[in-house]
C-alpha positions as a printed Julia matrix, in Angstrom:
73×3 Matrix{Float64}:
 -26.42  -79.17  -27.03
 -30.19  -78.65  -27.08
 -32.13  -75.75  -28.54
 -32.54  -72.62  -26.49
 -35.17  -69.89  -26.6
 -33.4   -66.63  -27.32
 -34.5   -63.21  -26.06
 -35.7   -62.26  -29.54
 -37.74  -65.49  -29.81
 -39.3   -64.79  -26.42
 -40.07  -61.18  -27.42
 -41.84  -62.39  -30.57
 -44.02  -64.77  -28.55
 -44.81  -62.1   -25.99
 -45.77  -59.66  -28.78
 -48.89  -61.69  -29.23
 -50.46  -64.27  -31.41
 -52.17  -63.58  -34.71
 -55.29  -65.37  -35.88
 -53.24  -66.99  -38.66
 -50.62  -68.27  -36.19
 -53.35  -69.67  -33.97
 -54.95  -71.39  -36.97
 -51.6   -72.88  -38.01
 -51.0   -74.22  -34.5
 -54.52  -75.59  -34.21
 -54.44  -77.41  -37.55
 -51.21  -79.31  -36.81
 -52.6   -80.85  -33.62
 -54.01  -84.38  -33.78
 -57.7   -83.74  -34.45
 -59.12  -85.88  -31.64
 -56.5   -85.34  -28.97
 -55.31  -82.61  -26.63
 -58.55  -82.25  -24.78
 -58.41  -79.03  -22.83
 -60.28  -77.95  -19.77
 -63.36  -77.46  -21.92
 -63.18  -81.11  -23.06
 -63.3   -80.14  -26.75
 -60.81  -81.53  -29.27
 -59.06  -79.35  -31.88
 -61.43  -80.67  -34.57
 -64.31  -78.83  -32.85
 -62.52  -75.49  -33.09
 -61.44  -76.17  -36.67
 -65.03  -76.95  -37.71
 -66.36  -73.81  -36.01
 -63.35  -71.58  -36.69
 -65.36  -68.71  -38.2
 -67.4   -68.47  -35.01
 -64.57  -68.76  -32.46
 -61.44  -67.32  -34.06
 -61.62  -63.8   -32.61
 -62.57  -65.02  -29.12
 -59.82  -67.66  -29.11
 -57.21  -65.2   -30.27
 -58.27  -62.73  -27.58
 -58.17  -65.44  -24.9
 -54.66  -66.49  -25.9
 -53.51  -62.86  -25.96
 -54.75  -62.44  -22.37
 -53.12  -65.7   -21.28
 -49.78  -64.7   -22.84
 -49.83  -61.26  -21.22
 -51.04  -62.28  -17.77
 -49.61  -65.81  -17.72
 -52.89  -66.93  -16.19
 -56.0   -68.58  -17.57
 -58.96  -66.66  -16.23
 -62.24  -68.52  -15.78
 -64.2   -65.8   -17.57
 -62.28  -66.32  -20.81
């Protein structure tokens, strides 16, 4: 039988994402893949982490809470 997301796992995700968790997720991605809507690879965000970390964390918090990606993020 496959793995299943439990209620407690879902609650933890919905509680939000810390800057450290976002960093950990970002640094395990292949550095030149996963181009997003902005066309920038993970290596761009890693290189400029000190500039973007708060904004990225905020954007992901909004996306998790609203389940929508707003254009003004």
